[in-house]
mmCIF file of the C-alpha atoms, coordinates in Angstrom:
data_MODEL
# 
_entry.id   MODEL 
# 
loop_
_atom_site.group_PDB 
_atom_site.id 
_atom_site.type_symbol 
_atom_site.label_atom_id 
_atom_site.label_alt_id 
_atom_site.label_comp_id 
_atom_site.label_asym_id 
_atom_site.label_entity_id 
_atom_site.label_seq_id 
_atom_site.pdbx_PDB_ins_code 
_atom_site.Cartn_x 
_atom_site.Cartn_y 
_atom_site.Cartn_z 
_atom_site.occupancy 
_atom_site.B_iso_or_equiv 
_atom_site.pdbx_formal_charge 
_atom_site.auth_seq_id 
_atom_site.auth_comp_id 
_atom_site.auth_asym_id 
_atom_site.auth_atom_id 
_atom_site.pdbx_PDB_model_num 
ATOM 1   C CA . UNK A 1 1   ? -30.286 1.843   -13.870 1.00 0.00 ? 1   UNK A CA 1 
ATOM 2   C CA . UNK A 1 2   ? -26.733 3.059   -13.307 1.00 0.00 ? 2   UNK A CA 1 
ATOM 3   C CA . UNK A 1 3   ? -26.909 6.013   -15.648 1.00 0.00 ? 3   UNK A CA 1 
ATOM 4   C CA . UNK A 1 4   ? -27.605 9.432   -14.235 1.00 0.00 ? 4   UNK A CA 1 
ATOM 5   C CA . UNK A 1 5   ? -28.489 12.105  -16.792 1.00 0.00 ? 5   UNK A CA 1 
ATOM 6   C CA . UNK A 1 6   ? -27.571 9.610   -19.506 1.00 0.00 ? 6   UNK A CA 1 
ATOM 7   C CA . UNK A 1 7   ? -24.062 9.081   -18.121 1.00 0.00 ? 7   UNK A CA 1 
ATOM 8   C CA . UNK A 1 8   ? -22.955 5.583   -17.103 1.00 0.00 ? 8   UNK A CA 1 
ATOM 9   C CA . UNK A 1 9   ? -21.148 5.458   -13.767 1.00 0.00 ? 9   UNK A CA 1 
ATOM 10  C CA . UNK A 1 10  ? -17.572 4.125   -13.828 1.00 0.00 ? 10  UNK A CA 1 
ATOM 11  C CA . UNK A 1 11  ? -16.376 1.888   -11.015 1.00 0.00 ? 11  UNK A CA 1 
ATOM 12  C CA . UNK A 1 12  ? -12.767 0.869   -10.402 1.00 0.00 ? 12  UNK A CA 1 
ATOM 13  C CA . UNK A 1 13  ? -12.481 -2.517  -8.689  1.00 0.00 ? 13  UNK A CA 1 
ATOM 14  C CA . UNK A 1 14  ? -9.112  -2.919  -6.950  1.00 0.00 ? 14  UNK A CA 1 
ATOM 15  C CA . UNK A 1 15  ? -8.576  -6.503  -5.773  1.00 0.00 ? 15  UNK A CA 1 
ATOM 16  C CA . UNK A 1 16  ? -5.800  -9.041  -6.290  1.00 0.00 ? 16  UNK A CA 1 
ATOM 17  C CA . UNK A 1 17  ? -8.320  -11.928 -6.084  1.00 0.00 ? 17  UNK A CA 1 
ATOM 18  C CA . UNK A 1 18  ? -9.012  -12.236 -9.815  1.00 0.00 ? 18  UNK A CA 1 
ATOM 19  C CA . UNK A 1 19  ? -12.000 -14.532 -9.355  1.00 0.00 ? 19  UNK A CA 1 
ATOM 20  C CA . UNK A 1 20  ? -13.701 -12.177 -6.895  1.00 0.00 ? 20  UNK A CA 1 
ATOM 21  C CA . UNK A 1 21  ? -12.881 -9.121  -9.022  1.00 0.00 ? 21  UNK A CA 1 
ATOM 22  C CA . UNK A 1 22  ? -14.445 -10.792 -12.078 1.00 0.00 ? 22  UNK A CA 1 
ATOM 23  C CA . UNK A 1 23  ? -17.523 -11.772 -10.051 1.00 0.00 ? 23  UNK A CA 1 
ATOM 24  C CA . UNK A 1 24  ? -17.989 -8.166  -8.865  1.00 0.00 ? 24  UNK A CA 1 
ATOM 25  C CA . UNK A 1 25  ? -17.401 -6.945  -12.423 1.00 0.00 ? 25  UNK A CA 1 
ATOM 26  C CA . UNK A 1 26  ? -20.106 -9.277  -13.764 1.00 0.00 ? 26  UNK A CA 1 
ATOM 27  C CA . UNK A 1 27  ? -22.665 -8.299  -11.099 1.00 0.00 ? 27  UNK A CA 1 
ATOM 28  C CA . UNK A 1 28  ? -22.098 -4.588  -11.636 1.00 0.00 ? 28  UNK A CA 1 
ATOM 29  C CA . UNK A 1 29  ? -21.847 -4.793  -15.422 1.00 0.00 ? 29  UNK A CA 1 
ATOM 30  C CA . UNK A 1 30  ? -25.238 -6.549  -15.446 1.00 0.00 ? 30  UNK A CA 1 
ATOM 31  C CA . UNK A 1 31  ? -26.619 -3.442  -13.717 1.00 0.00 ? 31  UNK A CA 1 
ATOM 32  C CA . UNK A 1 32  ? -25.218 -1.106  -16.376 1.00 0.00 ? 32  UNK A CA 1 
ATOM 33  C CA . UNK A 1 33  ? -22.109 0.116   -14.576 1.00 0.00 ? 33  UNK A CA 1 
ATOM 34  C CA . UNK A 1 34  ? -18.878 0.535   -16.526 1.00 0.00 ? 34  UNK A CA 1 
ATOM 35  C CA . UNK A 1 35  ? -16.112 -1.423  -14.787 1.00 0.00 ? 35  UNK A CA 1 
ATOM 36  C CA . UNK A 1 36  ? -12.348 -0.981  -14.696 1.00 0.00 ? 36  UNK A CA 1 
ATOM 37  C CA . UNK A 1 37  ? -10.126 -3.519  -12.938 1.00 0.00 ? 37  UNK A CA 1 
ATOM 38  C CA . UNK A 1 38  ? -6.824  -3.141  -11.105 1.00 0.00 ? 38  UNK A CA 1 
ATOM 39  C CA . UNK A 1 39  ? -5.122  -5.997  -9.304  1.00 0.00 ? 39  UNK A CA 1 
ATOM 40  C CA . UNK A 1 40  ? -2.771  -3.995  -7.094  1.00 0.00 ? 40  UNK A CA 1 
ATOM 41  C CA . UNK A 1 41  ? -2.203  -0.485  -5.777  1.00 0.00 ? 41  UNK A CA 1 
ATOM 42  C CA . UNK A 1 42  ? 0.182   0.447   -8.586  1.00 0.00 ? 42  UNK A CA 1 
ATOM 43  C CA . UNK A 1 43  ? -2.357  -0.392  -11.305 1.00 0.00 ? 43  UNK A CA 1 
ATOM 44  C CA . UNK A 1 44  ? -5.047  1.386   -9.291  1.00 0.00 ? 44  UNK A CA 1 
ATOM 45  C CA . UNK A 1 45  ? -3.040  4.616   -9.064  1.00 0.00 ? 45  UNK A CA 1 
ATOM 46  C CA . UNK A 1 46  ? -2.257  4.478   -12.809 1.00 0.00 ? 46  UNK A CA 1 
ATOM 47  C CA . UNK A 1 47  ? -5.881  3.893   -13.787 1.00 0.00 ? 47  UNK A CA 1 
ATOM 48  C CA . UNK A 1 48  ? -7.201  6.528   -11.397 1.00 0.00 ? 48  UNK A CA 1 
ATOM 49  C CA . UNK A 1 49  ? -4.866  9.096   -12.963 1.00 0.00 ? 49  UNK A CA 1 
ATOM 50  C CA . UNK A 1 50  ? -5.877  8.222   -16.564 1.00 0.00 ? 50  UNK A CA 1 
ATOM 51  C CA . UNK A 1 51  ? -9.593  7.576   -16.165 1.00 0.00 ? 51  UNK A CA 1 
ATOM 52  C CA . UNK A 1 52  ? -12.574 9.430   -14.732 1.00 0.00 ? 52  UNK A CA 1 
ATOM 53  C CA . UNK A 1 53  ? -13.771 7.247   -11.847 1.00 0.00 ? 53  UNK A CA 1 
ATOM 54  C CA . UNK A 1 54  ? -17.087 7.652   -10.004 1.00 0.00 ? 54  UNK A CA 1 
ATOM 55  C CA . UNK A 1 55  ? -16.485 5.020   -7.290  1.00 0.00 ? 55  UNK A CA 1 
ATOM 56  C CA . UNK A 1 56  ? -13.723 2.686   -6.113  1.00 0.00 ? 56  UNK A CA 1 
ATOM 57  C CA . UNK A 1 57  ? -14.232 -0.759  -4.576  1.00 0.00 ? 57  UNK A CA 1 
ATOM 58  C CA . UNK A 1 58  ? -10.989 -1.438  -2.731  1.00 0.00 ? 58  UNK A CA 1 
ATOM 59  C CA . UNK A 1 59  ? -9.485  -4.519  -1.101  1.00 0.00 ? 59  UNK A CA 1 
ATOM 60  C CA . UNK A 1 60  ? -7.037  -4.003  1.781   1.00 0.00 ? 60  UNK A CA 1 
ATOM 61  C CA . UNK A 1 61  ? -4.624  -6.936  1.469   1.00 0.00 ? 61  UNK A CA 1 
ATOM 62  C CA . UNK A 1 62  ? -2.872  -6.663  -1.895  1.00 0.00 ? 62  UNK A CA 1 
ATOM 63  C CA . UNK A 1 63  ? 0.665   -6.960  -3.265  1.00 0.00 ? 63  UNK A CA 1 
ATOM 64  C CA . UNK A 1 64  ? 2.981   -3.917  -3.404  1.00 0.00 ? 64  UNK A CA 1 
ATOM 65  C CA . UNK A 1 65  ? 0.791   -1.405  -1.539  1.00 0.00 ? 65  UNK A CA 1 
ATOM 66  C CA . UNK A 1 66  ? -2.072  -2.115  0.820   1.00 0.00 ? 66  UNK A CA 1 
ATOM 67  C CA . UNK A 1 67  ? -5.537  -0.764  0.251   1.00 0.00 ? 67  UNK A CA 1 
ATOM 68  C CA . UNK A 1 68  ? -4.932  1.496   3.241   1.00 0.00 ? 68  UNK A CA 1 
ATOM 69  C CA . UNK A 1 69  ? -1.937  3.034   1.450   1.00 0.00 ? 69  UNK A CA 1 
ATOM 70  C CA . UNK A 1 70  ? -3.935  3.474   -1.762  1.00 0.00 ? 70  UNK A CA 1 
ATOM 71  C CA . UNK A 1 71  ? -6.919  5.037   0.005   1.00 0.00 ? 71  UNK A CA 1 
ATOM 72  C CA . UNK A 1 72  ? -4.684  7.527   1.796   1.00 0.00 ? 72  UNK A CA 1 
ATOM 73  C CA . UNK A 1 73  ? -2.785  8.459   -1.397  1.00 0.00 ? 73  UNK A CA 1 
ATOM 74  C CA . UNK A 1 74  ? -5.992  8.666   -3.456  1.00 0.00 ? 74  UNK A CA 1 
ATOM 75  C CA . UNK A 1 75  ? -7.749  10.901  -0.927  1.00 0.00 ? 75  UNK A CA 1 
ATOM 76  C CA . UNK A 1 76  ? -4.699  13.226  -0.754  1.00 0.00 ? 76  UNK A CA 1 
ATOM 77  C CA . UNK A 1 77  ? -4.951  14.093  -4.470  1.00 0.00 ? 77  UNK A CA 1 
ATOM 78  C CA . UNK A 1 78  ? -7.048  17.167  -5.221  1.00 0.00 ? 78  UNK A CA 1 
ATOM 79  C CA . UNK A 1 79  ? -8.452  15.534  -8.384  1.00 0.00 ? 79  UNK A CA 1 
ATOM 80  C CA . UNK A 1 80  ? -9.726  12.433  -6.590  1.00 0.00 ? 80  UNK A CA 1 
ATOM 81  C CA . UNK A 1 81  ? -10.354 13.401  -2.968  1.00 0.00 ? 81  UNK A CA 1 
ATOM 82  C CA . UNK A 1 82  ? -14.137 13.555  -3.506  1.00 0.00 ? 82  UNK A CA 1 
ATOM 83  C CA . UNK A 1 83  ? -14.463 10.164  -5.239  1.00 0.00 ? 83  UNK A CA 1 
ATOM 84  C CA . UNK A 1 84  ? -16.092 7.667   -2.849  1.00 0.00 ? 84  UNK A CA 1 
ATOM 85  C CA . UNK A 1 85  ? -13.961 4.685   -1.823  1.00 0.00 ? 85  UNK A CA 1 
ATOM 86  C CA . UNK A 1 86  ? -15.708 1.576   -0.503  1.00 0.00 ? 86  UNK A CA 1 
ATOM 87  C CA . UNK A 1 87  ? -13.377 -0.849  1.235   1.00 0.00 ? 87  UNK A CA 1 
ATOM 88  C CA . UNK A 1 88  ? -14.287 -4.465  0.426   1.00 0.00 ? 88  UNK A CA 1 
ATOM 89  C CA . UNK A 1 89  ? -12.311 -6.683  2.778   1.00 0.00 ? 89  UNK A CA 1 
ATOM 90  C CA . UNK A 1 90  ? -12.251 -9.925  4.716   1.00 0.00 ? 90  UNK A CA 1 
ATOM 91  C CA . UNK A 1 91  ? -10.633 -8.009  7.586   1.00 0.00 ? 91  UNK A CA 1 
ATOM 92  C CA . UNK A 1 92  ? -13.459 -7.927  10.116  1.00 0.00 ? 92  UNK A CA 1 
ATOM 93  C CA . UNK A 1 93  ? -11.782 -6.313  13.127  1.00 0.00 ? 93  UNK A CA 1 
ATOM 94  C CA . UNK A 1 94  ? -13.117 -2.939  14.248  1.00 0.00 ? 94  UNK A CA 1 
ATOM 95  C CA . UNK A 1 95  ? -9.603  -1.428  14.132  1.00 0.00 ? 95  UNK A CA 1 
ATOM 96  C CA . UNK A 1 96  ? -9.424  -2.100  10.369  1.00 0.00 ? 96  UNK A CA 1 
ATOM 97  C CA . UNK A 1 97  ? -12.878 -0.664  9.778   1.00 0.00 ? 97  UNK A CA 1 
ATOM 98  C CA . UNK A 1 98  ? -12.013 2.471   11.756  1.00 0.00 ? 98  UNK A CA 1 
ATOM 99  C CA . UNK A 1 99  ? -8.664  2.865   9.975   1.00 0.00 ? 99  UNK A CA 1 
ATOM 100 C CA . UNK A 1 100 ? -10.423 2.709   6.607   1.00 0.00 ? 100 UNK A CA 1 
ATOM 101 C CA . UNK A 1 101 ? -12.877 5.445   7.628   1.00 0.00 ? 101 UNK A CA 1 
ATOM 102 C CA . UNK A 1 102 ? -10.039 7.515   9.111   1.00 0.00 ? 102 UNK A CA 1 
ATOM 103 C CA . UNK A 1 103 ? -8.190  7.375   5.763   1.00 0.00 ? 103 UNK A CA 1 
ATOM 104 C CA . UNK A 1 104 ? -11.254 8.607   3.901   1.00 0.00 ? 104 UNK A CA 1 
ATOM 105 C CA . UNK A 1 105 ? -13.273 5.514   2.963   1.00 0.00 ? 105 UNK A CA 1 
ATOM 106 C CA . UNK A 1 106 ? -16.960 6.253   2.621   1.00 0.00 ? 106 UNK A CA 1 
ATOM 107 C CA . UNK A 1 107 ? -18.104 2.705   3.401   1.00 0.00 ? 107 UNK A CA 1 
ATOM 108 C CA . UNK A 1 108 ? -16.886 -0.781  4.388   1.00 0.00 ? 108 UNK A CA 1 
ATOM 109 C CA . UNK A 1 109 ? -18.267 -4.007  2.924   1.00 0.00 ? 109 UNK A CA 1 
ATOM 110 C CA . UNK A 1 110 ? -17.114 -7.189  4.650   1.00 0.00 ? 110 UNK A CA 1 
ATOM 111 C CA . UNK A 1 111 ? -16.273 -10.299 2.620   1.00 0.00 ? 111 UNK A CA 1 
ATOM 112 C CA . UNK A 1 112 ? -17.982 -12.598 1.980   1.00 0.00 ? 112 UNK A CA 1 
ATOM 113 C CA . UNK A 1 113 ? -20.985 -10.638 0.747   1.00 0.00 ? 113 UNK A CA 1 
ATOM 114 C CA . UNK A 1 114 ? -24.089 -11.260 -1.352  1.00 0.00 ? 114 UNK A CA 1 
ATOM 115 C CA . UNK A 1 115 ? -24.678 -9.590  -4.725  1.00 0.00 ? 115 UNK A CA 1 
ATOM 116 C CA . UNK A 1 116 ? -27.560 -7.585  -3.221  1.00 0.00 ? 116 UNK A CA 1 
ATOM 117 C CA . UNK A 1 117 ? -25.218 -6.172  -0.544  1.00 0.00 ? 117 UNK A CA 1 
ATOM 118 C CA . UNK A 1 118 ? -22.689 -5.139  -3.181  1.00 0.00 ? 118 UNK A CA 1 
ATOM 119 C CA . UNK A 1 119 ? -25.350 -3.445  -5.298  1.00 0.00 ? 119 UNK A CA 1 
ATOM 120 C CA . UNK A 1 120 ? -26.811 -1.660  -2.268  1.00 0.00 ? 120 UNK A CA 1 
ATOM 121 C CA . UNK A 1 121 ? -23.452 -0.251  -1.130  1.00 0.00 ? 121 UNK A CA 1 
ATOM 122 C CA . UNK A 1 122 ? -22.606 0.864   -4.678  1.00 0.00 ? 122 UNK A CA 1 
ATOM 123 C CA . UNK A 1 123 ? -25.957 2.589   -5.138  1.00 0.00 ? 123 UNK A CA 1 
ATOM 124 C CA . UNK A 1 124 ? -25.706 4.248   -1.708  1.00 0.00 ? 124 UNK A CA 1 
ATOM 125 C CA . UNK A 1 125 ? -22.222 5.622   -2.393  1.00 0.00 ? 125 UNK A CA 1 
ATOM 126 C CA . UNK A 1 126 ? -22.946 6.862   -5.903  1.00 0.00 ? 126 UNK A CA 1 
ATOM 127 C CA . UNK A 1 127 ? -25.715 9.060   -4.488  1.00 0.00 ? 127 UNK A CA 1 
# 
């Protein structure tokens, strides 16, 4: 169950691949998480300023601003610096993984992934 002390956890999925974002939304919604979607860094910043977010699932390659840019900006804000960010990316190279961690990501999930992997990384990062 995704509720802790009766409170449903809110996850922001930031990915410009609409099909993948909807698939992640469905998997997580079926496990009682509340899902918000953003399809680029601009939408993600707007939603993260308006909404209380418990976790972010973040793609790297997106229009306007990369996931790296978003992660850095998000982690710089006092209000959001403690919110876990899980990078979900097809970029497999160690340099990308290390850059994500350096910018404050709490985890890195490589695409493609199985539903069980997604659920495990979400549960792990929500504590």
